[in-house]
C-alpha positions as a Markdown table, in Angstrom:
| # | Residue | x | y | z |
|---|---|---|---|---|
| 1 | Unk | -107.2 | 43.2 | 135.6 |
| 2 | Unk | -107.7 | 42.0 | 139.0 |
| 3 | Unk | -107.9 | 38.5 | 140.3 |
| 4 | Unk | -106.8 | 36.6 | 137.2 |
| 5 | Unk | -104.7 | 33.7 | 138.3 |
| 6 | Unk | -103.3 | 30.7 | 136.5 |
| 7 | Unk | -104.3 | 27.4 | 138.1 |
| 8 | Unk | -101.4 | 25.5 | 139.6 |
| 9 | Unk | -100.6 | 22.2 | 137.9 |
| 10 | Unk | -101.5 | 19.1 | 139.8 |
| 11 | Unk | -98.9 | 18.0 | 142.4 |
| 12 | Unk | -96.6 | 15.3 | 141.0 |
| 13 | Unk | -96.3 | 12.3 | 143.4 |
| 14 | Unk | -92.8 | 11.6 | 144.7 |
| 15 | Unk | -90.7 | 9.2 | 142.7 |
| 16 | Unk | -89.1 | 6.0 | 144.0 |
| 17 | Unk | -85.8 | 7.7 | 144.7 |
| 18 | Unk | -87.4 | 10.4 | 146.8 |
| 19 | Unk | -89.6 | 7.9 | 148.6 |
| 20 | Unk | -86.7 | 5.7 | 149.4 |
| 21 | Unk | -84.7 | 8.6 | 150.8 |
| 22 | Unk | -87.7 | 9.7 | 152.9 |
| 23 | Unk | -88.8 | 6.3 | 154.2 |
| 24 | Unk | -86.0 | 3.8 | 153.9 |
| 25 | Unk | -82.6 | 5.5 | 153.9 |
| 26 | Unk | -82.5 | 6.0 | 157.7 |
| 27 | Unk | -82.0 | 2.2 | 158.0 |
| 28 | Unk | -80.7 | 1.1 | 154.5 |
| 29 | Unk | -78.0 | 2.2 | 152.1 |
| 30 | Unk | -78.1 | 1.7 | 148.3 |
| 31 | Unk | -74.4 | 1.1 | 147.9 |
| 32 | Unk | -71.7 | -1.1 | 149.4 |
| 33 | Unk | -69.3 | 1.7 | 150.4 |
| 34 | Unk | -71.4 | 3.3 | 153.1 |
| 35 | Unk | -71.2 | 1.8 | 156.6 |
| 36 | Unk | -73.9 | -0.7 | 157.4 |
| 37 | Unk | -76.9 | 0.8 | 159.1 |
| 38 | Unk | -79.8 | -0.8 | 161.1 |
| 39 | Unk | -80.7 | -2.8 | 158.0 |
| 40 | Unk | -78.6 | -4.3 | 155.2 |
| 41 | Unk | -77.6 | -2.5 | 152.0 |
| 42 | Unk | -80.3 | -2.8 | 149.4 |
| 43 | Unk | -77.8 | -2.4 | 146.5 |
| 44 | Unk | -78.8 | -5.0 | 143.8 |
| 45 | Unk | -81.3 | -6.6 | 146.2 |
| 46 | Unk | -83.6 | -7.8 | 143.4 |
| 47 | Unk | -82.5 | -11.3 | 142.5 |
| 48 | Unk | -80.5 | -11.9 | 145.8 |
| 49 | Unk | -81.2 | -14.6 | 148.3 |
| 50 | Unk | -83.0 | -13.2 | 151.4 |
| 51 | Unk | -81.0 | -13.0 | 154.6 |
| 52 | Unk | -77.6 | -13.6 | 153.0 |
| 53 | Unk | -75.8 | -10.2 | 152.6 |
| 54 | Unk | -72.2 | -10.5 | 153.7 |
| 55 | Unk | -71.3 | -8.6 | 156.9 |
| 56 | Unk | -74.9 | -8.1 | 158.1 |
| 57 | Unk | -76.3 | -9.9 | 161.1 |
| 58 | Unk | -79.9 | -10.8 | 160.3 |
| 59 | Unk | -82.8 | -11.5 | 162.7 |
| 60 | Unk | -83.8 | -15.1 | 163.5 |
| 61 | Unk | -86.6 | -14.9 | 160.9 |
| 62 | Unk | -84.1 | -14.3 | 158.1 |
| 63 | Unk | -81.9 | -17.1 | 159.2 |
| 64 | Unk | -84.5 | -19.5 | 157.9 |
| 65 | Unk | -85.6 | -17.5 | 154.8 |
| 66 | Unk | -85.3 | -19.6 | 151.7 |
| 67 | Unk | -86.3 | -17.3 | 148.8 |
| 68 | Unk | -84.9 | -14.8 | 146.3 |
| 69 | Unk | -86.0 | -11.2 | 146.4 |
| 70 | Unk | -88.3 | -10.3 | 143.5 |
| 71 | Unk | -90.8 | -7.5 | 143.0 |
| 72 | Unk | -93.7 | -9.6 | 144.5 |
| 73 | Unk | -91.8 | -10.6 | 147.6 |
| 74 | Unk | -90.5 | -7.0 | 148.1 |
| 75 | Unk | -94.1 | -5.8 | 147.8 |
| 76 | Unk | -95.3 | -8.3 | 150.4 |
| 77 | Unk | -92.4 | -7.5 | 152.7 |
| 78 | Unk | -92.9 | -3.8 | 152.6 |
| 79 | Unk | -96.6 | -4.2 | 153.2 |
| 80 | Unk | -96.1 | -6.4 | 156.3 |
| 81 | Unk | -92.6 | -7.5 | 157.1 |
| 82 | Unk | -93.6 | -9.8 | 160.0 |
| 83 | Unk | -96.2 | -11.6 | 158.0 |
| 84 | Unk | -93.7 | -12.2 | 155.1 |
| 85 | Unk | -90.7 | -13.1 | 157.4 |
| 86 | Unk | -91.8 | -14.0 | 160.9 |
| 87 | Unk | -89.2 | -12.8 | 163.3 |
| 88 | Unk | -88.1 | -9.9 | 161.1 |
| 89 | Unk | -87.0 | -6.8 | 163.0 |
| 90 | Unk | -88.2 | -4.3 | 160.4 |
| 91 | Unk | -90.9 | -2.1 | 161.9 |
| 92 | Unk | -91.7 | -0.1 | 158.8 |
| 93 | Unk | -94.9 | -1.0 | 156.9 |
| 94 | Unk | -96.1 | 0.7 | 153.8 |
| 95 | Unk | -99.9 | 0.3 | 153.3 |
| 96 | Unk | -100.0 | 2.2 | 150.0 |
| 97 | Unk | -99.5 | 0.0 | 147.0 |
| 98 | Unk | -98.4 | 2.9 | 144.7 |
| 99 | Unk | -95.7 | 3.9 | 147.2 |
| 100 | Unk | -94.4 | 0.3 | 147.4 |
| 101 | Unk | -94.4 | 0.1 | 143.7 |
| 102 | Unk | -92.4 | 3.3 | 143.3 |
| 103 | Unk | -89.8 | 2.2 | 145.9 |
| 104 | Unk | -89.5 | -1.3 | 144.3 |
| 105 | Unk | -89.0 | 0.3 | 140.9 |
| 106 | Unk | -86.2 | 2.4 | 142.3 |
| 107 | Unk | -84.6 | -0.7 | 143.9 |
| 108 | Unk | -84.8 | -2.5 | 140.5 |
| 109 | Unk | -82.9 | 0.4 | 138.9 |
| 110 | Unk | -80.0 | -0.4 | 141.3 |
| 111 | Unk | -79.5 | -3.8 | 139.6 |
């Protein structure tokens, strides 16, 4: 029997952990034991006040931030950091809502 092939299953989209490692881990850690990188640790970020992590020097925009990180604010920040926090140094933008949602779900797991 020639040519009979089983179809491949549809590709599974990457999960939040994988997406974080691919897109965020260059600048951010998810624990408190690794050295600080270009951005602050995001360990237990959900529910924390913005711009207040000990030992990290924030941009001028975050010096005036007066909010607590939640899923909606993380989503807005990942979509357009400078619009959410003018003066932010973060250059990364994620236009895909499903990717932002997966990354935020992973960050929520760290709480």
